[in-house]
N, C-alpha and C positions, 0 to 999 in steps of 0.2 A: 670415627672421624671420617669426613668426606675424603681426605687425601688417601686414607687406607683403602677405601673402596675404589677410588679412581686408579690406584696403582695396579689393580687387578684387571684393568681394561686397557689394553695396548692400542696404539693408534690404528693398527691394521686388524683389530679384532672383528670377527664377524658377529652378528647379533644372535649368537646361540644363547645369549644371556637370558632370554625370556622363553620359557617353554610354551608349547601350544596345548590347547585343551583336547581331551580325548574325543569330544564330540566333533571337533574340527576334522580329525582324521576320518571319522565315519561319514561325515556329511559331504566333504569336498569331492570325493569320487562321484557321488550321485549328481552333484551340480555339474561336474565336467562331462558327464555322460550325455547331457543334452546339448548337442552341437548348435541348436537353434536358440539356446538361452542367450539373452542380451548380455553384453559385457557388464552392464550395471548389476545384473543379478549375481554374476561371479564376483564382482567387486564387493557387493554387500556380504556375500558369504565369507570373504576374506576379512572384511572389516569387523565381523562379529568375534574376531580373535586377535587382540593386539599383538600377541607373540607372532602369529602367522603374518599379519600385515607388515610388521617390522622386517621379517625375513624376506618377504616378497619384494618389498621396496628396495632393500639393500641389495638383493641378488640382481634385480633388474638394472639398478644404477651401476653395478659392477661390470656390466656388459658394454663394450664399445657400441655406441648408438649409431645405427645407419639411418634411421628415420626420425630421430629426435635430436634437435640441436642443443638441448640443455638437459638439466637433470629432470628425471621423471618425478612428478609430485602428485600423481593420481594413481590409485590402485587399478583403475581400468586400463591405463596405459601400461603399467608394470605387468599386469597379468597377460595382456596381449603380447608383450614382448617375450615373456618367458615361455608361453605355450603350455598346453595341458600336461604333458609328461613332466616337464620341469616343475610345474606347480605341485603335482602329486609327489614328486621326489622331495621337494622342500618340506612338505607336510609330513612325509613318512620319515625323513631323516632327522627331523627335529625331536628334541627331548619332549616327553609328554608330562604335563604338570601332574597328572594323577599318579605317575610312576616315580617322579623325582622329588616331590614335595610331601612332607608328612601331613597328617590330617589337618592340623591347626594352620600350617602355612597355606595349604591348598584352599582352605575355606577363605582366608583373607585374600589370597591371590585371585581366586575366581570372583570374589565380590568386587575387588578393585578393577578387574578386567570388565565386569559388567557395568560398573559406573563409567568407565572410559567409553564403552560402546554407547551408553545412553547420551553421554556428552557429544559423541560424534553424530548421533541421530538428531539431536537438538541443533547442533551447529549446521548440519546439512539443511535442515528445514528452514532455519533462519536465513541462511545464505541464499536459498531459493526465493524466499520472500523478498529479500533485498536485491534480487536479480543479479546476484554475483555471477561472473562469467564462469568460475570454476568452483562450484559448491563442494565438489569432492576434495579439493585441496584444503578447504576450510575444515571439512569433517575429518580428514586425516590428521590435521594438526590437533584437533580436539581429542581424537582417539589416543594420541601419543603425548598429550599434555601432562599426564601424570607418570611419565616414563621413569622418573627417579623412584617414585613409590613402588611401581611394579618391579623394578630392578631389585630393590632391597627386600621386597617380599619374596621374590624368587630365590634369593640367596640366604634367606633365613636369619636376618638380623633380628634378634629377640626383642629389641627395643620397639620394633614396628607395632607390635600388639598394643603396647601402651600408647603409642602415638595415635593409632586408629581409635582407641577408646576415648582419648581426649577430644578428638575431632568429632566423632559420630555420636558419642553419648553425652559428653560434657559440653559440646558445642564451643570448644575453644578454637580460636582462629588457628588454621593449620600452621602458619609460620611461627606462632608462639608455642604450639604443641611440639613442633620440630626443635625449637630452642631448648625446651625443657627435657624432651625425651631422647632426641637424637644428637643434639649439639650442632647440627649443620642443616643446610637448606636442601630439601629434596628437589626444589626447582633448579638450584645451581647444579646439583648432581645430574638431573635430567638434561639440562642444557649442555653440560660438558659431554655427556654420552652422545647426545644428538650431533654435536660438532664432530666428535671422534669417529662416529659411525657414518658421517656424511649424509645425515638426513636432510630433507629439503629445507630451504630457507624459511618457509612458512612455519614448519614444525619448530624450528629453533627460535624464531622471533616471537612466537606466541608464548614462549616460556619467559620472556623478559617483561617485568612489570611496567617498565616505561612505555612499552608499545601499546598500552591501553589507549593511547592517544589515537591509534589508527583503527578504523572501523572493522577491518577483517580480523585482526588479532584480538580486538575487543570482543568480537563475536565468539571466538574460541574461548576466551577467558570466562565470559558470562555463561556459555554453555557448560563449561567445566564446573563452575560454581552451582549452576542450577541443578545439574546432575547430583552434586554433593548434597544439596538441600533435599532433593527427592529421596535419596538413600537414607537421609537422617529423619525422614518422616515429616518434612516441612515444619521443622521446629527451630530453625536457626534464626537468631535475632537479626541477621543481616540480609535475609532473603528478599525482603521487600525493597531494599535499596537497590539490589542488583536487578530485580524484576522491573522496577521502574526504569532503570537505565536501559535494559533490553528493549522495553516498549518504546522508549525514546529513540534508540538506535534504529529500530524497525519502522518508526513512524506509525505506531499502533497504539490504540488505547489498551489499558491494562486488562480489560475483560477479554479482548480479542487475543492478546498474548497468552493469557491463561488457557483459553480454549485450544490454542495451538500446542501449548506445552502438554496439555492433557491428551491430545491426539497422539503426540509422539510417545507419551507414557503408555498409552494403550498398545501401540506397536511394540514397544520394548517388552511389555509384560507378556507378550506371546513367546518370548525367548528367555524371560527372566530366570526360569528354572535351570537353564543351562549354566548359570553362574551361582547356583545354590541360593537364589534370592526368591523370596515370596513376591507375589505381585505388588508393585509399588502403589501407594495411594495416589489418587489424582490430587492435584492441587485444590484443596477444599475451600475455595474462596469465592464468595459472591460479590464482595466489595473489598477493596484493598485493605488489608490488615485485619479483616474480620473472618474468622474461620467458621464454617458451617457447624462444626461440632461444638462450638463454644470455647474451644481451647485457643490458646494464643502461643506464639513463639516464646521460647525461653528467654529469660533476661540474659544480657551479655555477661559472660564470665570474666571477671577481672583477673588479669594475670600480670603480676609485677615481676619483671625479669630480674634475675640476680646478676649484678655486675661481675665481669670476669677480668680481673686485673691483668692477667697475662695477655689477654687480647688487646687491652688498652696500651700496655707497654710495647707490644709488638707493633701496633700502628704508630705509636710515637717514634719508635726506632726507625721504621720504614720512612716516615715523613721527614725525619732528620737526615736521612741518607745523603751522602755526597753525590752519588750518581743520579742524574735527572731521571725520574720515573716517567713512564708513559702516563699521559693525563688520565686515562681511564683507570689504570692501576692505582694511581695516586688517590683519585676520588673514591674508588672502591675501598682502599685501605682506610681512608678517613671514615667512611660510613660504617665499616666493620668495627673500627675502634669505638665509635659512638654507640652503635647498636649493641654489640656484644660486650665491649669493654666497660661501658657505663650502664648497660641494661636499659637503654632507651628503646621503647617498643618500636617506634617508627622514626626513621631518619630519612630525609630527602635532601638531595642537592638539586635545586631548581636553577637551571642556567638562565641568564638574562640576555635578551635579544635587543640590541640597540635599535634595530629596524622596527620591531613590533612594540618596543618599550614594555615588554611583558616577560614574565617568568613561566617556564614550563619544566616539569620534572624530567631530569635526565638520568640520575642515579638514585636508587631507592633501596632501603633495607627494612625488612619487617612489614612490607605492604603487599606481598606477592598476591594475596587473595582479596585485595580491595580495589577492583578495577575503577570504581567511581572515584576513589581518592587519587588514583594514579594518573588520571587524565585531566587534572585541573590546568587552567591557564589563568594567570593573575596579572592583569595590567597594572603598571605602576600608578596610573591615574586612579585606579579603584582599590589600591592596596591600603589606603588609610595610613596609619602611622608606620606601617612597614615600608612605605615609600621613602621614609626618611633614611632608611639604610642605604639607599642609592645615592645619597648626598655625600656620604663619607663612610669609611669603614666603621662599623658599629655593631653592637649586639643588643638583644632585648630578651629579658625573661618576664613573660607575662605571669605575674605571681599574685598572691592574695593581697599584697600591699598596694599594687598599682592597677589591679583589675578594674576598679570603679572608674579610674581615669581613662584607661586605654581601651577597654572593651567597646565603648561607644565609638571609638575612632577606628574600629576594624569593620570591614564589610561583613554583614550578616551571612551572606552565602558562603564566605570563607570559613566562618566559625561553624556553620552547619556541616560543611564538608569535613572539617577536622574532627568535629564531634567532641571536642574538649577545649576548655578555656584556659588552660595552663600549658605553656610550651616555651621552648628556647628557639631563638632565631638569630642568625648572624650573617652579615654580608661578607662576600669574598671579593677582594680587589686584586687586580694584577696590572702592573704598569700604570697605576693611577686611575684605573677604570674598573667599574663593577663587572664581574663575570657571572655572579649568581648569589643565591642565598642558601644557607643550610638551616633546615627546620628539624626539630626533634621534639617528641612528646612521649608520654607513657600511656596514651590512648584513653585512659580513664582517670577520673578524679581520685579514685581509690588508691592509685599508685602515685604518690606525691613526688614532685621534683624538689630538689634541695640545693643549697648554695654550693656544696662540694661538687655536685654533678655539673652545675652551671660553670664553675671555674674550670673544671676539666674539659667541658664542652668547648669553651672559648679557647683554651690552650691548644686543643687538637685542631680546631679550625684555623687558628693562627699559624700553626705549623704547616698545615696544608697550603695556606696562602703563601708562606715563605717558599715552600717547595715549588709552587706554581711560578713564583717570581724567578727562582733559579732556573727552572726549565725554560722560561721565556727569554732569559738573558743570552 
């Protein structure tokens, strides 16, 4: 359980939780010997080991700053503040992965660390293309984006091997593999650790699915995803969706983006052996979706999540509580009850803006690794029959019975984004005014919705509306 892992991490814990790699200890002294080496060279040497980067950042931010008015968010500045002797001390005092992890855990840990480094290199390259003022801040956020995964690998949770097999071999969406193998969200674990360890805001915010709306955090998310696809041999069914979004983000054509990705892969492959990884294949594409080898990405794996009644009842109890809940906690409880309690793969609360007359995702469950899905904006004018939900509190189940009538009344871009033509949606009203809508689906037609789930969906959303009313009173 997530709570059991978090109980091991106190608010004042130093980040000894991630070991450093043996190669780091050997290489860092050589880099520090060169007094003329630019700070960027030293920062890159640190960035090649997530465990060391975490320690350096934490140690630098623990020192009262004389020359920095805010938190340090770049490894260059952190290394400069600490100085050579302290950097050597940090690397020497740290636990060494090769000594504290057994062979199986070490293999997985090194591979995950390598994937994090590739994500950081991609994010840094893309941030420079986008003329970001602080590309090192973006790359650091990508390096630590899978902090929850690294943490559990370092501590030997036996379930992680099954999780990694589901993601890398079976190409199951990571959040669904988490649901089945771990029972909790690695992203949530990583975010809580980042908050407790005082990591920079960019690191924390890039772990929240809703921040796919912002370009810098979107860059981190897409770099993380692209690194995952590279490590899986470019076989994942979602890779082209994310590559198209990355090309759009950078205002590049897909061919130019692929060329840049391959250049970064070439750079990474020079150090791939440090992570126990063979040289990664270049993205073998000459036209979008067509592989030079004649192979194609795997078909999406359908995962029908099992409902967990205890989670539904827990959410029901929380929403009925007499004490007004914090709005964020209330909506998080609602989504947890729908996602875990009813086994609905994706659940979104999209808040409604009176000013923009549009919906934007604010709270999401089961969508952590779908940045394209997480950044939608839907205007009421273009919402088709969903706009009717803004006229009065109402709900809709797009089902086999009404699909012929309702599908033509829904915008095609929305249906393409969702990727499935059966879903639940219900409006939330407070004080006689709409505040948003709740959407839920099972991602694939193979996992069918049913009347019992629809009734339970409406009941829980109604309870959330009642709780919001009590809070507003």
